[in-house]
OpenMM code with the backbone's topology and positions (N, CA, C; nanometers):
from openmm import Vec3, app, unit

residues = "ILE ALA GLY ARG TRP LEU ALA ALA GLY PRO ALA LEU VAL LEU VAL THR ARG GLY GLU ALA GLY ALA SER ALA LEU PHE PRO GLY GLY ARG ILE THR VAL GLU ALA PRO ALA VAL GLU VAL ALA ASP THR VAL GLY ALA GLY ASP ALA PHE MET SER GLY THR LEU HIS ALA LEU ALA ALA HIS GLY LEU LEU GLY PRO ASP ALA ARG ASP ARG LEU HIS ALA VAL ASP ARG GLY THR VAL ALA ASP VAL LEU ARG HIS ALA VAL ALA SER ALA ALA VAL THR VAL SER ARG ALA GLY ALA ASN PRO PRO GLY PRO ASP GLU LEU ARG GLU ALA LEU GLY VAL ASN".split()
positions = [
    Vec3(0.9949, -0.2275, -1.6080),
    Vec3(1.0675, -0.1232, -1.5379),
    Vec3(1.0735, -0.1542, -1.3887),
    Vec3(0.9610, -0.1957, -1.3309),
    Vec3(0.9593, -0.2265, -1.1879),
    Vec3(1.0571, -0.3401, -1.1563),
    Vec3(1.0674, -0.4367, -1.2428),
    Vec3(1.1613, -0.5459, -1.2234),
    Vec3(1.3056, -0.4979, -1.2253),
    Vec3(1.3350, -0.4032, -1.3127),
    Vec3(1.4704, -0.3465, -1.3155),
    Vec3(1.4982, -0.2691, -1.1876),
    Vec3(1.3979, -0.1985, -1.1380),
    Vec3(1.4173, -0.1247, -1.0129),
    Vec3(1.4458, -0.2225, -0.8993),
    Vec3(1.3691, -0.3316, -0.8928),
    Vec3(1.3905, -0.4297, -0.7871),
    Vec3(1.5321, -0.4886, -0.7961),
    Vec3(1.5756, -0.5163, -0.9172),
    Vec3(1.7099, -0.5725, -0.9363),
    Vec3(1.8191, -0.4747, -0.8920),
    Vec3(1.7863, -0.3458, -0.8865),
    Vec3(1.8842, -0.2453, -0.8445),
    Vec3(1.9028, -0.2409, -0.6929),
    Vec3(1.8174, -0.3126, -0.6163),
    Vec3(1.8430, -0.3214, -0.4741),
    Vec3(1.7337, -0.2941, -0.3737),
    Vec3(1.6230, -0.2269, -0.4068),
    Vec3(1.5233, -0.2049, -0.3015),
    Vec3(1.4547, -0.3358, -0.2613),
    Vec3(1.3988, -0.3370, -0.1416),
    Vec3(1.3292, -0.4558, -0.0926),
    Vec3(1.1909, -0.4698, -0.1545),
    Vec3(1.1276, -0.3594, -0.1856),
    Vec3(0.9927, -0.3583, -0.2428),
    Vec3(0.9842, -0.2531, -0.3519),
    Vec3(0.9110, -0.2861, -0.4569),
    Vec3(0.8743, -0.1878, -0.5575),
    Vec3(0.7229, -0.1944, -0.5683),
    Vec3(0.6561, -0.0835, -0.5425),
    Vec3(0.5098, -0.0774, -0.5478),
    Vec3(0.4662, -0.0013, -0.6717),
    Vec3(0.3646, -0.0532, -0.7383),
    Vec3(0.3115, 0.0087, -0.8588),
    Vec3(0.1623, 0.0290, -0.8397),
    Vec3(0.1185, 0.1537, -0.8418),
    Vec3(-0.0245, 0.1808, -0.8301),
    Vec3(-0.0886, 0.1657, -0.9675),
    Vec3(-0.2147, 0.1174, -0.9663),
    Vec3(-0.2854, 0.0920, -1.0911),
    Vec3(-0.4260, 0.1507, -1.0881),
    Vec3(-0.4441, 0.2583, -1.0096),
    Vec3(-0.5744, 0.3239, -1.0038),
    Vec3(-0.6831, 0.2292, -0.9580),
    Vec3(-0.7936, 0.2287, -1.0309),
    Vec3(-0.9082, 0.1455, -0.9918),
    Vec3(-0.8777, -0.0050, -1.0006),
    Vec3(-0.7661, -0.0412, -1.0623),
    Vec3(-0.7277, -0.1825, -1.0722),
    Vec3(-0.6452, -0.2278, -0.9519),
    Vec3(-0.6170, -0.1387, -0.8571),
    Vec3(-0.5453, -0.1764, -0.7370),
    Vec3(-0.3980, -0.1423, -0.7428),
    Vec3(-0.3136, -0.2339, -0.6973),
    Vec3(-0.1697, -0.2098, -0.6933),
    Vec3(-0.0958, -0.3425, -0.6951),
    Vec3(0.0297, -0.3357, -0.7380),
    Vec3(0.1158, -0.4531, -0.7403),
    Vec3(0.2422, -0.4244, -0.6615),
    Vec3(0.3010, -0.5297, -0.6091),
    Vec3(0.4294, -0.5204, -0.5401),
    Vec3(0.5222, -0.6247, -0.5986),
    Vec3(0.6427, -0.5839, -0.6265),
    Vec3(0.7495, -0.6758, -0.6629),
    Vec3(0.8460, -0.6778, -0.5467),
    Vec3(0.8912, -0.7965, -0.5096),
    Vec3(0.9832, -0.8126, -0.3974),
    Vec3(1.0608, -0.9407, -0.4228),
    Vec3(1.1668, -0.9662, -0.3475),
    Vec3(1.2470, -1.0845, -0.3758),
    Vec3(1.1674, -1.2150, -0.3802),
    Vec3(1.0539, -1.2216, -0.3103),
    Vec3(0.9707, -1.3421, -0.3086),
    Vec3(0.8727, -1.3524, -0.4232),
    Vec3(0.8691, -1.2546, -0.5120),
    Vec3(0.7785, -1.2617, -0.6260),
    Vec3(0.7014, -1.1334, -0.6498),
    Vec3(0.5794, -1.1521, -0.6957),
    Vec3(0.4916, -1.0388, -0.7281),
    Vec3(0.3542, -1.0670, -0.6700),
    Vec3(0.2931, -0.9624, -0.6165),
    Vec3(0.1582, -0.9724, -0.5612),
    Vec3(0.0767, -0.8560, -0.6164),
    Vec3(-0.0475, -0.8836, -0.6500),
    Vec3(-0.1398, -0.7790, -0.6930),
    Vec3(-0.2607, -0.7810, -0.6008),
    Vec3(-0.3030, -0.6635, -0.5577),
    Vec3(-0.4215, -0.6483, -0.4740),
    Vec3(-0.5201, -0.5610, -0.5507),
    Vec3(-0.6419, -0.6085, -0.5618),
    Vec3(-0.7463, -0.5322, -0.6300),
    Vec3(-0.7934, -0.4169, -0.5418),
    Vec3(-0.8374, -0.3105, -0.6046),
    Vec3(-0.8931, -0.1966, -0.5321),
    Vec3(-1.0407, -0.2225, -0.5052),
    Vec3(-1.0897, -0.1804, -0.3895),
    Vec3(-1.2336, -0.1927, -0.3655),
    Vec3(-1.3094, -0.0977, -0.4578),
    Vec3(-1.4286, -0.1360, -0.4945),
    Vec3(-1.5112, -0.0506, -0.5792),
    Vec3(-1.5634, 0.0660, -0.4961),
    Vec3(-1.5326, 0.1867, -0.5393),
    Vec3(-1.5829, 0.3071, -0.4728),
    Vec3(-1.6272, 0.4060, -0.5789),
    Vec3(-1.7173, 0.4928, -0.5410),
    Vec3(-1.7556, 0.6018, -0.6302),
    Vec3(-1.6520, 0.7118, -0.6121),
    Vec3(-1.5812, 0.7432, -0.7192),
    Vec3(-1.4724, 0.8404, -0.7121),
    Vec3(-1.5293, 0.9819, -0.7136),
    Vec3(-1.4940, 1.0580, -0.6098),
    Vec3(-1.5342, 1.1980, -0.6010),
    Vec3(-1.4205, 1.2898, -0.6443),
    Vec3(-1.2952, 1.2508, -0.6119),
    Vec3(-1.1804, 1.3371, -0.6372),
    Vec3(-1.0537, 1.2535, -0.6224),
    Vec3(-0.9660, 1.2593, -0.7207),
    Vec3(-0.8439, 1.1783, -0.7132),
    Vec3(-0.7270, 1.2511, -0.6468),
    Vec3(-0.7473, 1.3770, -0.6085),
    Vec3(-0.6406, 1.4520, -0.5415),
    Vec3(-0.6084, 1.3840, -0.4084),
    Vec3(-0.4839, 1.3548, -0.3873),
    Vec3(-0.4406, 1.2933, -0.2626),
    Vec3(-0.4345, 1.1424, -0.2650),
    Vec3(-0.4754, 1.0800, -0.3760),
    Vec3(-0.4754, 0.9332, -0.3808),
    Vec3(-0.3354, 0.8756, -0.3625),
    Vec3(-0.2383, 0.9315, -0.4306),
    Vec3(-0.1015, 0.8816, -0.4189),
    Vec3(-0.0441, 0.9018, -0.2802),
    Vec3(-0.0706, 1.0182, -0.2216),
    Vec3(-0.0235, 1.0437, -0.0851),
    Vec3(-0.0892, 0.9482, 0.0136),
    Vec3(-0.2187, 0.9219, -0.0050),
    Vec3(-0.2885, 0.8291, 0.0839),
    Vec3(-0.2352, 0.6873, 0.0664),
    Vec3(-0.2046, 0.6497, -0.0576),
    Vec3(-0.1447, 0.5185, -0.0828),
    Vec3(-0.0129, 0.5056, -0.0067),
    Vec3(0.0696, 0.6079, -0.0154),
    Vec3(0.1991, 0.6032, 0.0523),
    Vec3(0.1833, 0.6043, 0.2037),
    Vec3(0.0902, 0.6833, 0.2556),
    Vec3(0.0719, 0.6844, 0.4012),
    Vec3(0.0195, 0.5497, 0.4494),
    Vec3(-0.0682, 0.4863, 0.3723),
    Vec3(-0.1150, 0.3526, 0.4073),
    Vec3(-0.0020, 0.2516, 0.4044),
    Vec3(0.0874, 0.2656, 0.3066),
    Vec3(0.2044, 0.1784, 0.2967),
    Vec3(0.2931, 0.1943, 0.4198),
    Vec3(0.3253, 0.3176, 0.4534),
    Vec3(0.4133, 0.3435, 0.5669),
    Vec3(0.3498, 0.2983, 0.6984),
    Vec3(0.2202, 0.3207, 0.7119),
    Vec3(0.1481, 0.2775, 0.8321),
    Vec3(0.1608, 0.1256, 0.8496),
    Vec3(0.1368, 0.0511, 0.7416),
    Vec3(0.1428, -0.0945, 0.7495),
    Vec3(0.2854, -0.1441, 0.7702),
    Vec3(0.3821, -0.0827, 0.7024),
    Vec3(0.5220, -0.1227, 0.7237),
    Vec3(0.5622, -0.1001, 0.8690),
    Vec3(0.5202, 0.0119, 0.9262),
    Vec3(0.5515, 0.0407, 1.0670),
    Vec3(0.4851, -0.0621, 1.1591),
    Vec3(0.3600, -0.0963, 1.1301),
    Vec3(0.2888, -0.1936, 1.2129),
    Vec3(0.3569, -0.3301, 1.2115),
    Vec3(0.4228, -0.3614, 1.1007),
    Vec3(0.4948, -0.4883, 1.0877),
    Vec3(0.6406, -0.4773, 1.1335),
    Vec3(0.6804, -0.3608, 1.1843),
    Vec3(0.8173, -0.3416, 1.2309),
    Vec3(0.9197, -0.3430, 1.1189),
    Vec3(0.8804, -0.2901, 1.0026),
    Vec3(0.9667, -0.2970, 0.8849),
    Vec3(1.0209, -0.1620, 0.8396),
    Vec3(1.0212, -0.0633, 0.9281),
    Vec3(1.0776, 0.0674, 0.8936),
    Vec3(1.2048, 0.0922, 0.9738),
    Vec3(1.2930, 0.1711, 0.9181),
    Vec3(1.4148, 0.2113, 0.9869),
    Vec3(1.5327, 0.1227, 0.9519),
    Vec3(1.6513, 0.1711, 0.9819),
    Vec3(1.7731, 0.0980, 0.9431),
    Vec3(1.7854, -0.0392, 1.0095),
    Vec3(1.7331, -0.0559, 1.1289),
    Vec3(1.7418, -0.1860, 1.1959),
    Vec3(1.6495, -0.2908, 1.1332),
    Vec3(1.5544, -0.2472, 1.0518),
    Vec3(1.4586, -0.3385, 0.9897),
    Vec3(1.4962, -0.3743, 0.8460),
    Vec3(1.6048, -0.3204, 0.7968),
    Vec3(1.6400, -0.3389, 0.6547),
    Vec3(1.6489, -0.4864, 0.6163),
    Vec3(1.7164, -0.5679, 0.6931),
    Vec3(1.7294, -0.7101, 0.6590),
    Vec3(1.5937, -0.7806, 0.6617),
    Vec3(1.5094, -0.7481, 0.7608),
    Vec3(1.3749, -0.8076, 0.7673),
    Vec3(1.2912, -0.7662, 0.6470),
    Vec3(1.3046, -0.6427, 0.6047),
    Vec3(1.2280, -0.5956, 0.4891),
    Vec3(1.2718, -0.6696, 0.3630),
    Vec3(1.3994, -0.6940, 0.3473),
    Vec3(1.4478, -0.7671, 0.2296),
    Vec3(1.4068, -0.9144, 0.2326),
    Vec3(1.3680, -0.9652, 0.3480),
    Vec3(1.3260, -1.1051, 0.3610),
    Vec3(1.1750, -1.1168, 0.3839),
    Vec3(1.1011, -1.0126, 0.3555),
    Vec3(0.9578, -1.0070, 0.3840),
    Vec3(0.8827, -1.1188, 0.3108),
    Vec3(0.7795, -1.1718, 0.3756),
    Vec3(0.7010, -1.2815, 0.3179),
    Vec3(0.5800, -1.2276, 0.2408),
    Vec3(0.5218, -1.3139, 0.1617),
    Vec3(0.4089, -1.2761, 0.0745),
    Vec3(0.2891, -1.2224, 0.1535),
    Vec3(0.2586, -1.2839, 0.2656),
    Vec3(0.1445, -1.2396, 0.3452),
    Vec3(0.1614, -1.0979, 0.3964),
    Vec3(0.2815, -1.0641, 0.4385),
    Vec3(0.3074, -0.9291, 0.4874),
    Vec3(0.2988, -0.8282, 0.3740),
    Vec3(0.3554, -0.8623, 0.2591),
    Vec3(0.3477, -0.7716, 0.1440),
    Vec3(0.2022, -0.7510, 0.1036),
    Vec3(0.1241, -0.8563, 0.1031),
    Vec3(-0.0180, -0.8442, 0.0689),
    Vec3(-0.0899, -0.7538, 0.1681),
    Vec3(-0.0581, -0.7672, 0.2962),
    Vec3(-0.1195, -0.6825, 0.3983),
    Vec3(-0.0821, -0.5360, 0.3777),
    Vec3(0.0432, -0.5101, 0.3479),
    Vec3(0.0874, -0.3724, 0.3210),
    Vec3(0.0108, -0.3158, 0.2022),
    Vec3(-0.0007, -0.3929, 0.0952),
    Vec3(-0.0739, -0.3445, -0.0224),
    Vec3(-0.2212, -0.3212, 0.0080),
    Vec3(-0.2830, -0.4116, 0.0857),
    Vec3(-0.4247, -0.3922, 0.1214),
    Vec3(-0.4443, -0.2609, 0.1966),
    Vec3(-0.3542, -0.2305, 0.2905),
    Vec3(-0.3628, -0.1040, 0.3641),
    Vec3(-0.3470, 0.0154, 0.2700),
    Vec3(-0.2507, 0.0083, 0.1818),
    Vec3(-0.2246, 0.1190, 0.0896),
    Vec3(-0.3431, 0.1436, -0.0027),
    Vec3(-0.3966, 0.0368, -0.0602),
    Vec3(-0.5084, 0.0486, -0.1532),
    Vec3(-0.6342, 0.0969, -0.0802),
    Vec3(-0.6588, 0.0458, 0.0388),
    Vec3(-0.7762, 0.0895, 0.1155),
    Vec3(-0.7670, 0.2372, 0.1504),
    Vec3(-0.6502, 0.2818, 0.1898),
    Vec3(-0.6313, 0.4231, 0.2232),
    Vec3(-0.6591, 0.5121, 0.1023),
    Vec3(-0.6077, 0.4724, -0.0130),
    Vec3(-0.6326, 0.5500, -0.1350),
    Vec3(-0.7803, 0.5460, -0.1740),
    Vec3(-0.8440, 0.4310, -0.1585),
    Vec3(-0.9857, 0.4185, -0.1957),
    Vec3(-1.0739, 0.5101, -0.1123),
    Vec3(-1.0491, 0.5152, 0.0179),
    Vec3(-1.1267, 0.6060, 0.1031),
    Vec3(-1.1031, 0.7498, 0.0596),
    Vec3(-0.9804, 0.7838, 0.0312),
    Vec3(-0.9456, 0.9213, -0.0051),
    Vec3(-1.0151, 0.9655, -0.1330),
    Vec3(-1.0183, 0.8805, -0.2352),
    Vec3(-1.0807, 0.9212, -0.3619),
    Vec3(-1.2326, 0.9225, -0.3541),
    Vec3(-1.2881, 0.8642, -0.2494),
    Vec3(-1.4338, 0.8591, -0.2378),
    Vec3(-1.4942, 0.9891, -0.1862),
    Vec3(-1.4086, 1.0880, -0.1571),
    Vec3(-1.4587, 1.2166, -0.1074),
    Vec3(-1.3738, 1.3296, -0.1650),
    Vec3(-1.4281, 1.4468, -0.1580),
    Vec3(-1.3605, 1.5632, -0.2173),
    Vec3(-1.2397, 1.6050, -0.1347),
    Vec3(-1.1365, 1.6470, -0.2049),
    Vec3(-1.0176, 1.6992, -0.1395),
    Vec3(-0.9205, 1.5895, -0.0991),
    Vec3(-0.8018, 1.6315, -0.0648),
    Vec3(-0.6989, 1.5370, -0.0195),
    Vec3(-0.7246, 1.5086, 0.1280),
    Vec3(-0.8175, 1.4182, 0.1538),
    Vec3(-0.8658, 1.3911, 0.2884),
    Vec3(-0.8499, 1.2424, 0.3190),
    Vec3(-0.7316, 1.2012, 0.3650),
    Vec3(-0.7084, 1.0587, 0.3900),
    Vec3(-0.7891, 1.0078, 0.5095),
    Vec3(-0.8031, 0.8761, 0.5195),
    Vec3(-0.8819, 0.8200, 0.6290),
    Vec3(-0.8101, 0.8277, 0.7629),
    Vec3(-0.8889, 0.8392, 0.8667),
    Vec3(-0.8371, 0.8245, 1.0018),
    Vec3(-0.8293, 0.6765, 1.0347),
    Vec3(-0.7775, 0.6426, 1.1509),
    Vec3(-0.7613, 0.5006, 1.1874),
    Vec3(-0.8914, 0.4202, 1.1838),
    Vec3(-1.0002, 0.4770, 1.2346),
    Vec3(-1.1268, 0.4041, 1.2347),
    Vec3(-1.1781, 0.3811, 1.0937),
    Vec3(-1.1645, 0.4830, 1.0085),
    Vec3(-1.2088, 0.4688, 0.8691),
    Vec3(-1.1248, 0.3652, 0.7953),
    Vec3(-0.9962, 0.3623, 0.8225),
    Vec3(-0.9092, 0.2640, 0.7557),
    Vec3(-0.9456, 0.1228, 0.8009),
    Vec3(-0.9689, 0.1040, 0.9312),
    Vec3(-1.0105, -0.0280, 0.9802),
    Vec3(-1.1421, -0.0709, 0.9145),
    Vec3(-1.2345, 0.0238, 0.9019),
    Vec3(-1.3628, -0.0080, 0.8378),
    Vec3(-1.3421, -0.0464, 0.6915),
    Vec3(-1.2577, 0.0284, 0.6206),
    Vec3(-1.2314, -0.0012, 0.4795),
    Vec3(-1.1653, -0.1375, 0.4632),
    Vec3(-1.0869, -0.1779, 0.5617),
    Vec3(-1.0211, -0.3084, 0.5585),
    Vec3(-1.1109, -0.4208, 0.6090),
    Vec3(-1.2257, -0.3845, 0.6648),
    Vec3(-1.3162, -0.4844, 0.7206),
    Vec3(-1.2676, -0.5400, 0.8525),
    Vec3(-1.1898, -0.4574, 0.9256),
    Vec3(-1.1349, -0.4985, 1.0544),
    Vec3(-1.2067, -0.4196, 1.1631),
    Vec3(-1.2514, -0.4878, 1.2656),
    Vec3(-1.3194, -0.4170, 1.3750),
    Vec3(-1.2441, -0.4247, 1.5021),
] * unit.nanometer
topology = app.Topology()
chain = topology.addChain("A")
for resn in residues:
    res = topology.addResidue(resn, chain)
    for name in ("N", "CA", "C"):
        topology.addAtom(name, app.Element.getBySymbol(name[0]), res)
């Protein structure tokens, strides 16, 4: 199904896989990123946190908005992997605590192992 969606025209198709991480299909292929092991407290907000992590990373790479459309369609594997890592890390932090409580910037950097 994700392959059919990609063939219909979007630059990226993201598929969440819960504790197994997430996959991205894009014109350059397919990438899968594993989820970090966390003790799940509550899954409420995981999808929203995944999407906010995705948007945050796309913005950081200058890939949002109508002027970025061509760049997004030509995105490289490393950038897609980085976007997925941000999305999965954001969701992992969120499910590790009660309520729909996504990570702040410092928590996301810590989850990514970036200081």
